[in-house]
C-alpha positions in Angstrom: 51.1 56.8 194.6 49.5 58.0 191.1 46.5 60.6 191.2 44.9 60.6 188.7 41.4 62.4 189.4 41.0 65.4 187.8 38.5 68.0 187.3 40.0 70.0 184.3 41.0 69.3 181.2 44.6 70.2 179.4 46.0 71.4 175.9 47.0 68.2 174.9 48.3 69.5 171.6 51.1 71.4 173.4 54.1 69.3 174.6 55.9 69.7 177.6 60.0 70.0 177.7 61.9 69.5 180.5 65.1 71.0 180.8 68.2 70.7 182.5 71.9 71.7 182.2 74.5 70.1 183.9 75.5 66.7 185.1 73.3 65.3 187.8 70.9 61.8 186.1 69.1 61.1 189.5 66.9 63.8 189.5 63.6 63.0 190.6 61.8 66.4 190.3 62.3 65.9 186.4 60.8 62.2 186.8 57.7 63.9 188.8 56.8 66.2 186.1 56.8 63.9 183.2 54.6 62.1 185.0 52.4 65.0 186.4 51.4 66.0 182.5 52.3 63.0 180.8 49.4 61.4 183.0 47.2 63.9 181.4 47.8 62.9 178.2 50.8 65.8 177.3 53.3 64.8 174.9 56.3 65.3 177.2 60.2 65.4 176.1 63.3 65.6 177.9 66.7 66.5 178.3 69.0 63.3 179.5 72.4 62.8 179.9 71.9 59.7 178.4 69.7 57.1 177.6 69.8 55.1 181.0 68.6 57.7 183.2 64.9 57.6 185.3 63.7 60.5 183.0 64.5 58.7 180.1 62.9 55.4 180.8 60.0 56.9 182.3 57.0 55.1 180.4 55.7 59.0 180.2 58.2 60.3 178.3 57.4 61.2 174.4 60.8 61.3 173.6 64.5 62.3 174.9 67.4 64.6 173.6 70.9 62.8 174.8 72.4 66.3 175.7 75.4 66.0 178.4 76.0 69.3 179.6 78.5 70.5 182.8 77.0 74.2 183.4 80.2 75.4 182.1 78.8 76.1 178.1 78.7 79.3 176.5 75.4 80.2 176.7 74.6 81.1 173.3 75.9 77.5 172.7 73.1 76.1 175.1 71.0 78.6 173.3 71.1 77.1 170.0 70.9 73.8 170.7 67.5 74.4 172.5 66.3 76.2 169.4 67.0 73.2 167.4 65.3 71.0 169.8 62.5 73.3 169.4 62.7 72.7 165.7 62.8 69.1 165.9 59.7 69.1 168.2 57.8 70.8 165.8 55.2 72.6 167.9 55.4 75.1 170.9 56.1 73.6 174.0 56.0 74.5 177.5 59.2 74.4 178.8 59.9 73.3 182.5 63.7 74.3 183.9 64.9 71.4 186.7 67.9 74.1 187.8 69.1 77.8 188.1 71.3 77.9 184.9 68.5 76.4 182.9 66.0 79.1 184.7 68.4 81.6 184.3 69.2 81.0 180.8 65.4 81.4 179.7 64.7 84.2 181.6 68.2 86.1 179.7 67.2 84.6 176.3 63.4 84.7 176.5 63.1 86.9 173.3 65.4 84.2 171.1 63.4 81.0 172.9 60.1 82.7 172.9 59.5 81.8 168.8 59.7 78.1 169.6 58.6 78.0 173.3 56.2 78.6 175.7 57.4 80.1 179.4 56.7 82.6 182.0 58.1 86.2 180.9 60.0 88.2 183.7 62.4 90.7 183.5 65.2 89.2 182.2 67.4 90.3 184.9 65.6 89.1 187.5 65.8 84.9 187.9 69.6 85.5 188.2 69.6 88.1 190.8 66.7 85.6 192.6 68.8 82.5 192.5 72.0 84.5 193.5 72.7 84.3 197.5 73.8 87.9 197.2 70.7 89.1 194.9 68.2 87.3 197.2 70.0 89.3 200.2 69.5 92.6 198.6 66.3 91.8 197.8 64.9 91.1 200.7 66.8 94.1 202.5 65.1 96.4 200.1 61.6 95.0 200.4 61.7 94.3 204.4 61.9 90.6 204.3 63.7 89.2 207.5 66.7 86.7 206.0 70.2 85.6 207.7 72.3 88.2 208.6 74.8 88.1 205.5 78.1 89.7 204.5 79.9 90.0 201.0 83.5 90.3 202.0 86.0 91.5 198.8 88.9 90.8 199.9 91.1 88.5 202.3 91.4 91.5 204.5 87.7 91.6 204.6 87.3 88.1 205.7 89.9 88.8 208.5 88.0 91.7 209.9 84.7 89.8 209.5 87.3 86.9 211.8 87.6 89.1 214.3 84.2 90.4 215.4 82.0 88.0 214.1 79.8 85.4 216.3 80.4 82.0 215.4 79.3 79.7 213.8 79.1 81.0 210.4 77.7 79.6 207.0 80.0 80.1 203.7 77.8 79.5 200.3 78.6 80.0 196.5 77.1 83.8 195.9 75.8 82.7 192.6 73.9 80.1 191.1 76.1 79.2 188.3 79.5 79.3 190.6 78.9 75.8 192.1 79.7 74.2 188.3 82.3 77.2 187.4 85.1 78.2 189.9 83.0 76.6 193.2 84.7 78.0 195.9 82.7 76.3 199.1 81.2 72.9 198.5 77.7 73.6 199.2 76.6 74.9 202.2 80.0 75.1 205.0 79.4 75.3 208.2 82.5 77.1 210.0 83.4 76.5 213.6 85.8 79.6 214.6 87.8 82.5 213.2 91.2 80.2 212.5 89.0 77.9 210.5 87.4 80.9 208.5 91.1 82.4 207.5 92.6 79.0 206.7 89.6 78.6 204.1 89.7 82.1 202.7 93.5 81.7 201.7 92.3 79.1 198.8 89.2 81.4 197.9 91.4 83.6 195.6 91.9 87.2 196.0 88.1 88.4 195.3 85.7 85.5 197.1 82.7 84.7 195.4 81.5 83.5 198.8 78.7 84.8 201.1 78.9 84.4 204.9 76.0 83.8 206.6 74.7 83.8 210.1 73.9 80.8 211.7 70.7 80.0 212.8 71.0 77.1 214.7 68.4 73.9 214.4 67.4 73.5 217.7 65.8 76.9 217.5 64.5 76.5 214.0 62.2 74.6 211.4 62.5 74.8 207.9 59.6 75.1 205.8 58.8 74.8 201.9 56.5 77.1 199.8 56.2 76.0 195.7 53.9 78.0 194.3 53.2 79.3 190.2 52.3 83.1 189.7 50.9 84.5 186.4 52.0 87.0 184.0 50.7 89.5 186.9 52.5 88.3 189.4 49.5 86.7 190.9 49.8 83.7 192.6 47.4 80.3 190.7 48.5 78.0 193.2 50.4 78.2 196.3 51.3 75.5 198.7 53.6 75.6 201.9 55.1 72.7 203.7 57.7 71.5 206.3 60.9 69.9 205.8 61.1 66.8 208.3 64.6 65.4 206.7 67.1 66.3 204.7 70.2 64.5 203.4 73.0 65.5 204.4 71.5 66.3 207.7 70.0 69.9 207.9 71.7 71.1 204.8 71.2 69.2 201.8 67.8 68.3 199.8 64.6 67.1 200.7 64.3 63.9 201.9 60.8 63.8 203.9 58.5 66.6 204.1 54.6 67.1 205.1 52.4 69.5 203.6 51.2 71.8 206.3 48.8 74.9 206.6 50.4 78.2 206.9 48.5 81.0 205.8 51.2 83.3 207.5 53.9 81.9 205.0 51.7 81.9 202.5 51.1 85.5 202.4 54.8 86.5 203.1 55.2 84.8 199.8 52.6 86.3 197.8 53.4 89.8 199.2 57.6 89.7 198.1 57.0 88.1 194.7 54.3 90.5 193.8 57.1 93.4 194.8 59.8 92.0 192.9 57.6 91.2 189.7 58.4 87.6 189.4 56.5 85.1 186.8 56.6 81.5 186.6 56.9 78.7 189.2 59.1 79.3 192.7 60.4 77.0 195.0 61.0 78.7 198.2 63.0 77.5 201.5 62.6 79.4 204.5 63.6 79.2 208.1 61.2 79.8 211.2 63.7 81.2 213.5 62.1 80.3 217.1 64.6 83.1 218.8 62.6 85.9 217.1 59.7 84.7 215.6 60.5 85.4 212.1 60.4 83.3 208.6 63.9 84.1 207.1 64.1 83.4 203.5 67.5 81.1 202.3 66.7 80.3 199.1 64.7 81.3 196.2 64.7 78.9 193.0 63.2 80.7 190.3 61.9 76.8 188.5 60.2 74.1 189.8 61.4 72.2 192.9 62.7 68.3 192.9 60.0 67.6 195.7 57.2 69.6 194.0 55.0 66.3 193.8 54.5 66.5 197.2 52.2 69.5 196.7 48.6 68.7 194.9 45.5 70.4 195.7 42.1 68.8 195.9 41.1 69.5 192.4 44.5 68.0 190.9 46.7 71.1 190.4 50.5 71.0 191.4 52.5 74.2 190.0 53.5 72.0 186.9 50.2 71.4 185.7 49.0 75.1 186.9 51.8 76.4 184.7 50.9 74.2 181.5 47.0 75.3 182.3 47.8 79.1 182.5 50.3 79.2 179.4 47.7 77.6 177.5 45.3 79.8 178.3 43.3 77.6 180.5 41.9 78.3 183.8 43.2 77.1 186.9 40.9 75.5 189.4 41.4 76.9 192.9 41.2 74.3 196.0 42.6 73.8 199.4 46.1 72.1 199.7 46.1 68.3 200.7 47.1 69.0 204.1 48.7 66.2 205.9 50.2 64.7 202.9 53.9 63.2 202.9 56.7 63.2 200.1 59.8 60.6 200.4 62.8 60.4 198.1 63.9 56.4 199.1 67.3 56.4 198.3 68.1 59.1 200.8 65.3 58.9 203.3 66.8 56.0 205.1 70.2 57.3 206.0 68.3 60.7 206.7 66.1 59.2 209.3 68.9 57.1 211.4 70.8 60.3 211.6 68.3 62.5 212.5 66.8 59.7 215.3 70.4 59.8 216.4 70.4 63.9 217.2 67.3 63.5 218.7 66.0 66.2 216.3 62.4 66.5 215.7 59.5 69.1 213.7 57.1 69.9 216.1 54.7 71.2 213.1 54.9 67.5 211.4 51.6 65.2 211.3 51.8 62.7 213.7 50.1 60.8 210.8 50.3 61.3 207.0 46.9 61.2 204.8 48.8 60.2 202.1 52.4 59.2 200.7 54.2 60.6 197.4 57.4 58.6 196.8 59.7 60.4 194.7 60.2 57.1 192.6 58.3 54.3 192.8 54.8 54.3 191.0 52.8 51.7 190.1 52.0 53.1 186.6 55.6 53.7 186.2 58.5 51.0 187.3 61.2 51.8 185.0 62.5 55.5 186.6 62.2 53.3 190.2 64.6 50.4 189.3 66.5 52.6 186.9 67.2 54.7 189.9 68.5 51.6 191.8 70.9 50.5 189.2 72.7 53.7 189.1 72.2 54.7 192.8 74.3 51.1 193.6 78.0 51.9 192.9 79.0 55.4 192.2 75.8 56.8 194.3 76.2 54.4 197.1 80.1 56.0 197.6 78.8 59.3 196.9 75.8 58.6 200.0 79.1 57.4 202.1 81.2 60.8 201.1 77.7 63.0 201.9 77.8 61.1 205.0 81.8 62.0 206.2 80.8 65.4 205.6 77.8 65.6 207.5 79.5 63.9 210.4 82.1 66.0 210.2 79.4 69.3 210.3 78.0 67.9 213.2 81.8 67.5 215.2 82.1 71.3 214.5 78.4 71.8 216.3 79.1 70.2 219.4 55.5 53.5 177.3 59.2 53.0 175.1 60.9 56.4 174.4 61.8 56.9 170.9 65.2 58.3 170.8 64.8 62.4 170.5 68.9 63.2 169.1 70.4 66.6 168.9 73.8 67.4 168.5 75.6 67.4 171.8 77.7 70.8 172.8 81.3 70.8 174.1 82.4 71.2 176.4 77.1 94.3 191.9 78.1 95.7 195.1 76.3 94.4 198.2 75.9 96.0 201.1 78.6 96.9 203.7 80.7 94.1 205.0 79.7 94.2 208.5 79.8 91.4 211.5 76.7 90.7 213.3 77.5 89.6 216.7 76.4 91.0 220.3 73.2 90.2 221.1 70.2 88.8 219.2 67.1 90.6 218.9 
């Protein structure tokens, strides 16, 4: 659903550039950002895997850079190509990263990239630390923010000791954002049912496992909440939104398939305080899980960049986090207004299988509204149809097979748990110790 009425004016002389690192062409967040600013007349550019991705076909895209990346390139090479793209654009552009790799690269090479681009400035190492499972856990402990109990084993012996005392099931994840593309130890979030399975998997993790072992918060006793916000140079929230995740794909462990805007002042304040304390500036996408057993919101993930479902959130003045960033970086005031409670966001290609899976499991989200006040679709938009049909063309075939693979993975987890676009070419490129590893167990408090 396109929303065109706004009470503000953007600087149309400052373009935006969607920056992505890695091969994931079916990314609705990038399409949403192109539409969000493009509808306001902002010239939008994007890095795309090829000329036939949904983002590359949007009528609101002014130019594309076909630049296939893997996430394993040398950072200096990535920066050099980004600088060439900036020179081709010919004027400073607002950078909009869509993944952790891009956010970390921008943060760590801010002094070099600042000559050609606009982006929020923050401590150079902070985006990497926030995107790291270990780094985020350490920050949560330091600032008193609830999070699932976690350990960071340094050897197979550590894992064997942990397995002998821990309460199962537990969750295994890669420690670092970059790890998933370079040398992943585990395939995303992995639910481990018992000690034998854990030790068996760990034998393939190398001499120093790059994993985090985390307390499992049972879905029967939890709710998944999301917070999207934009923080200015003083780490003050200029726009902040809260919502509840109703369905994800794969079920209970993947990307958002359906979510609602739900007012949650307590969670908004908790987020604002944490970001202020760590001193981050920019767009954030946070995943929280409300644990009904102790009444605490526990921080699972801190994405220091735009989230794929950000278009769920828009306030009554027409501001989303991407618009807020562009306004702030171009010296414009960001209008304040209430979020549009009751709005729904649906990702068409994954919500149908997610809906079927959730109905079979009987899982419900108490805080979800009984009826949506409006629906934002991830792909289909009456004023920009090509991305939707491009998504369908790419999703059928390899995408459908991938969906089947994800579905099989989710079953295994349940079993364990009981306008025209002008080409914009660029030359392609080639391919601290954490807290002590102490198992949790015994009675929960």
